[in-house]
C-alpha atoms as an extended CHARMM CRD file, in Angstrom:
* protein
*
        99  EXT
         1         1  MET       CA            204.7360000000     -113.5080000000       30.7220000000  PROA      1               0.0000000000
         2         2  THR       CA            203.5030000000     -110.4020000000       28.9660000000  PROA      2               0.0000000000
         3         3  SER       CA            200.2930000000     -108.8000000000       30.0760000000  PROA      3               0.0000000000
         4         4  SER       CA            197.4720000000     -108.4170000000       27.5930000000  PROA      4               0.0000000000
         5         5  ASP       CA            197.8890000000     -104.6260000000       27.7580000000  PROA      5               0.0000000000
         6         6  GLU       CA            201.5400000000     -104.9470000000       26.8020000000  PROA      6               0.0000000000
         7         7  LYS       CA            200.6790000000     -107.3140000000       23.9360000000  PROA      7               0.0000000000
         8         8  ALA       CA            198.0760000000     -104.8450000000       22.6740000000  PROA      8               0.0000000000
         9         9  ARG       CA            200.5980000000     -101.9850000000       22.9140000000  PROA      9               0.0000000000
        10        10  ARG       CA            203.1830000000     -103.9810000000       20.9250000000  PROA      10              0.0000000000
        11        11  LYS       CA            200.6280000000     -104.8620000000       18.2520000000  PROA      11              0.0000000000
        12        12  ALA       CA            199.6440000000     -101.1980000000       17.9510000000  PROA      12              0.0000000000
        13        13  LEU       CA            203.2980000000     -100.1770000000       17.5790000000  PROA      13              0.0000000000
        14        14  ALA       CA            203.8900000000     -102.8180000000       14.9060000000  PROA      14              0.0000000000
        15        15  ARG       CA            200.7280000000     -101.8130000000       13.0490000000  PROA      15              0.0000000000
        16        16  GLY       CA            201.7660000000      -98.1450000000       13.1540000000  PROA      16              0.0000000000
        17        17  ALA       CA            205.2280000000      -98.9630000000       11.8120000000  PROA      17              0.0000000000
        18        18  ALA       CA            203.7400000000     -101.0000000000        8.9650000000  PROA      18              0.0000000000
        19        19  GLU       CA            201.3320000000      -98.1760000000        8.0930000000  PROA      19              0.0000000000
        20        20  ARG       CA            204.1650000000      -95.6180000000        8.0780000000  PROA      20              0.0000000000
        21        21  GLY       CA            206.2260000000      -97.8790000000        5.8320000000  PROA      21              0.0000000000
        22        22  ARG       CA            203.3360000000      -98.2740000000        3.4180000000  PROA      22              0.0000000000
        23        23  ALA       CA            202.7140000000      -94.5100000000        3.4060000000  PROA      23              0.0000000000
        24        24  GLU       CA            206.3880000000      -93.9210000000        2.5730000000  PROA      24              0.0000000000
        25        25  ALA       CA            206.1760000000      -96.4480000000       -0.2680000000  PROA      25              0.0000000000
        26        26  VAL       CA            203.0740000000      -94.7360000000       -1.6730000000  PROA      26              0.0000000000
        27        27  ALA       CA            204.7700000000      -91.3300000000       -1.4430000000  PROA      27              0.0000000000
        28        28  ALA       CA            207.7520000000      -92.6890000000       -3.4020000000  PROA      28              0.0000000000
        29        29  MET       CA            205.6190000000      -94.1270000000       -6.2180000000  PROA      29              0.0000000000
        30        30  PRO       CA            206.0690000000      -92.4820000000       -9.6360000000  PROA      30              0.0000000000
        31        31  ILE       CA            202.3210000000      -92.7380000000      -10.3210000000  PROA      31              0.0000000000
        32        32  ALA       CA            199.3660000000      -91.6090000000       -8.2330000000  PROA      32              0.0000000000
        33        33  LEU       CA            197.2130000000      -94.4080000000       -6.8710000000  PROA      33              0.0000000000
        34        34  SER       CA            194.2060000000      -92.9840000000       -8.7110000000  PROA      34              0.0000000000
        35        35  HSD       CA            196.0570000000      -93.3260000000      -12.0360000000  PROA      35              0.0000000000
        36        36  LEU       CA            197.3170000000      -96.7640000000      -11.0790000000  PROA      36              0.0000000000
        37        37  HSD       CA            193.7880000000      -97.9540000000      -10.2930000000  PROA      37              0.0000000000
        38        38  ALA       CA            192.5770000000      -96.4870000000      -13.5950000000  PROA      38              0.0000000000
        39        39  LEU       CA            195.3750000000      -98.4410000000      -15.3330000000  PROA      39              0.0000000000
        40        40  PHE       CA            194.1790000000     -101.6410000000      -13.6460000000  PROA      40              0.0000000000
        41        41  ASP       CA            190.6110000000     -100.9870000000      -14.8290000000  PROA      41              0.0000000000
        42        42  HSD       CA            191.8470000000     -100.2480000000      -18.3470000000  PROA      42              0.0000000000
        43        43  LEU       CA            193.9390000000     -103.4170000000      -18.4950000000  PROA      43              0.0000000000
        44        44  ASP       CA            191.1430000000     -105.5190000000      -17.0390000000  PROA      44              0.0000000000
        45        45  ALA       CA            188.8800000000     -104.4900000000      -19.9110000000  PROA      45              0.0000000000
        46        46  ALA       CA            191.5410000000     -104.5010000000      -22.6300000000  PROA      46              0.0000000000
        47        47  LEU       CA            193.0230000000     -107.8850000000      -21.7400000000  PROA      47              0.0000000000
        48        48  GLU       CA            189.6970000000     -109.5880000000      -22.3010000000  PROA      48              0.0000000000
        49        49  HSD       CA            191.1950000000     -110.6640000000      -25.6360000000  PROA      49              0.0000000000
        50        50  GLY       CA            194.5320000000     -111.8380000000      -24.1960000000  PROA      50              0.0000000000
        51        51  CYS       CA            197.9960000000     -110.4670000000      -23.6010000000  PROA      51              0.0000000000
        52        52  ASP       CA            200.7270000000     -110.1850000000      -26.2330000000  PROA      52              0.0000000000
        53        53  HSD       CA            203.2880000000     -110.2930000000      -23.3760000000  PROA      53              0.0000000000
        54        54  SER       CA            204.4060000000     -106.7110000000      -23.8590000000  PROA      54              0.0000000000
        55        55  LEU       CA            203.5840000000     -103.4670000000      -22.0870000000  PROA      55              0.0000000000
        56        56  ARG       CA            201.8460000000     -102.1340000000      -25.2030000000  PROA      56              0.0000000000
        57        57  LEU       CA            198.5350000000     -101.3960000000      -23.4680000000  PROA      57              0.0000000000
        58        58  THR       CA            200.2140000000      -99.9650000000      -20.3800000000  PROA      58              0.0000000000
        59        59  ARG       CA            202.4320000000      -97.6750000000      -22.4600000000  PROA      59              0.0000000000
        60        60  ALA       CA            199.4330000000      -96.5080000000      -24.5160000000  PROA      60              0.0000000000
        61        61  PHE       CA            197.5110000000      -95.7530000000      -21.3090000000  PROA      61              0.0000000000
        62        62  LEU       CA            200.4100000000      -93.7120000000      -19.9110000000  PROA      62              0.0000000000
        63        63  LEU       CA            200.8910000000      -91.8350000000      -23.1890000000  PROA      63              0.0000000000
        64        64  ALA       CA            197.1800000000      -91.0280000000      -23.5010000000  PROA      64              0.0000000000
        65        65  ARG       CA            197.1910000000      -89.5060000000      -20.0170000000  PROA      65              0.0000000000
        66        66  GLY       CA            200.4840000000      -87.6800000000      -20.3300000000  PROA      66              0.0000000000
        67        67  LEU       CA            202.0850000000      -89.7330000000      -17.5760000000  PROA      67              0.0000000000
        68        68  PRO       CA            205.8820000000      -90.1420000000      -17.5270000000  PROA      68              0.0000000000
        69        69  GLU       CA            206.5690000000      -93.5700000000      -19.0110000000  PROA      69              0.0000000000
        70        70  ALA       CA            210.3050000000      -93.2610000000      -18.2360000000  PROA      70              0.0000000000
        71        71  GLY       CA            209.6210000000      -93.1910000000      -14.5000000000  PROA      71              0.0000000000
        72        72  ILE       CA            206.6100000000      -95.4600000000      -14.2890000000  PROA      72              0.0000000000
        73        73  VAL       CA            207.5950000000      -98.4110000000      -16.5090000000  PROA      73              0.0000000000
        74        74  PRO       CA            210.7720000000      -99.2460000000      -14.5320000000  PROA      74              0.0000000000
        75        75  TRP       CA            208.7480000000      -99.0720000000      -11.3140000000  PROA      75              0.0000000000
        76        76  LEU       CA            206.1120000000     -101.4220000000      -12.7640000000  PROA      76              0.0000000000
        77        77  LEU       CA            208.8650000000     -103.8280000000      -13.8390000000  PROA      77              0.0000000000
        78        78  GLY       CA            210.2490000000     -103.7410000000      -10.3040000000  PROA      78              0.0000000000
        79        79  GLN       CA            206.8000000000     -104.6080000000       -8.9850000000  PROA      79              0.0000000000
        80        80  GLY       CA            206.6080000000     -107.7090000000      -11.1940000000  PROA      80              0.0000000000
        81        81  GLY       CA            204.7940000000     -106.0920000000      -14.1160000000  PROA      81              0.0000000000
        82        82  GLY       CA            206.8300000000     -107.3500000000      -17.0670000000  PROA      82              0.0000000000
        83        83  CYS       CA            203.8770000000     -107.2660000000      -19.4400000000  PROA      83              0.0000000000
        84        84  ASP       CA            200.2980000000     -106.0120000000      -19.3740000000  PROA      84              0.0000000000
        85        85  CYS       CA            198.8580000000     -109.1660000000      -17.8180000000  PROA      85              0.0000000000
        86        86  GLU       CA            201.5940000000     -109.1790000000      -15.1580000000  PROA      86              0.0000000000
        87        87  VAL       CA            200.8380000000     -105.5420000000      -14.3260000000  PROA      87              0.0000000000
        88        88  LEU       CA            197.2540000000     -106.5880000000      -13.7940000000  PROA      88              0.0000000000
        89        89  ALA       CA            198.1140000000     -109.7330000000      -11.8260000000  PROA      89              0.0000000000
        90        90  ASN       CA            201.1770000000     -108.7740000000       -9.7970000000  PROA      90              0.0000000000
        91        91  VAL       CA            201.0330000000     -105.0210000000       -9.4050000000  PROA      91              0.0000000000
        92        92  GLU       CA            197.2950000000     -104.9660000000       -8.7760000000  PROA      92              0.0000000000
        93        93  GLU       CA            197.7260000000     -107.6620000000       -6.1340000000  PROA      93              0.0000000000
        94        94  ALA       CA            200.2240000000     -105.4570000000       -4.3160000000  PROA      94              0.0000000000
        95        95  TRP       CA            198.6060000000     -102.0500000000       -4.8480000000  PROA      95              0.0000000000
        96        96  GLY       CA            194.9980000000     -102.5740000000       -5.9650000000  PROA      96              0.0000000000
        97        97  GLY       CA            193.5340000000     -102.3750000000       -2.4710000000  PROA      97              0.0000000000
        98        98  GLN       CA            195.2840000000      -99.1340000000       -1.5640000000  PROA      98              0.0000000000
        99        99  ALA       CA            193.1870000000      -96.0100000000       -1.3720000000  PROA      99              0.0000000000
């Protein structure tokens, strides 16, 4: 049997490893979280009228802010963002709560 102190120590180690992994993933992102959250807000408002199943709105957002589409779009695709509504649904689900 494992003591409660040992269980707590193991949980803390696992939590620390998960946090380090997440921090490494954020550091490797081609877009700052602040820009990503702004993209989510933009898409949330713009998709009020529906999605044309392209990345038209996402690409326009990146262009307007001078962000590198060539690096960001493939990353979004890899995160499940194949079109504007999928960026909002899938990518926001994964990264929307990150600060």
